[in-house]
Phi, psi and omega in degrees: 000130179268126181225157176221137182290317180202170185301334182273352181264145178294148176265143178203165178282111186297315181297317179295319179298317179297319179296319178295315182297325180297334182272355184260160173284169180298319179294321178294325177294317177298318179295323176301318180299316180292317181292326183280321188249349175056233182293348178273006183261138178212165175242139172255149180214155174251355190053039179273196187302319185248014186293334185300333182295303181294327178294320177294318179301313183292332178288346179272354182288165188290339176214159184298141178240134177301135176248115184262122180245118176276105179264107184287344187086000181235022181281153178295152177306324181298326179290319177297320179293319180295319180299317179298319180298313183289323178300316180288320183293321186256354180064047186283149175265085192272137172235116182270125178253126180226154177294147173285351178257117181294157176306318181296318180293318179300315181293325178293323183274325188240351186081184179275089192300335181280353184261352188281340184078010181255128180301322181299322179290322176297320180295321176297315178302311182294324178296314183291316191264340186236300189293309182296317176299321179295312182298324177294318178295320178298321176295312183299322182270002180056045181279130176253344175212128177239130177269155177213172181264019182297147179232147186299332183275002186280320181216167177299319181297320186287338176300329184266002182290154173255161180302328175217131183210161173279133175226115181050045173086002178229157177284137175245122180255135182237082183297336184253017189304324183261012179277154174241180183299326179294318178302315181297313182301311184290326178296315180296320180293314183294331183256010175061037183272136181289145177278150171300138182304332182279350178299317181288351177260013173098004180275129173258349175205147181210136175230241177288152184298329185273351185235020178232151180207154176290158173298137185246013180098329178248337179233134181213169177061215184296342178293344178276354186267152173056034179062020181078001183282331184216154173258334184242143177272344178115342181300322184262012179261154181302326181188166180231148175300132179083003183300134178091353180278000000 
């Protein structure tokens, strides 16, 4: 089936593209994104535990690709330090996306949304601090396809993902979709990539300081995020309740 996200994006047979991408290496998939979408291609990153892999891959392409980082204003100090290290190490073309609502203003109007234990409040938080800033950055940069480092084994939702799909009107490319933790570890080791400082403190995934925790022996991976209430923040979902309000 041939589909197009919008008039400025190229049309292609989605099923055929997915079959082709499955046969390619992660770097070849990233290169496919650049060759297919040109100036409309970008990479998103969280500068999380395993972010160095996709950032290193994009740095190997023939020309610079915008790297969009959604900075919620609530990231751990270690993530800010790690981001600076990787930007300098890999020579990234970084674009920082932030909410137009400051953390102080949000807390004054809505309270500390991550503390209520209500899924609806977490969704409001993620919409304000993550989804809307990302979508605005994608609009500003005229992005028609964004790559990310999501992997199929991370959450229930990601198990059903395809290598390339439409997400909120744009193509989403997943070069690492079929990778596992072992693949990530050896790639980082072979390419001399620095680990996130919180990796040695037991974190297998990290986002905001208030919604991340180290693995405790009974809970690991994405199950440690958002107090166990959610696996996804909404960035990789087709849409969110209340989006645009």
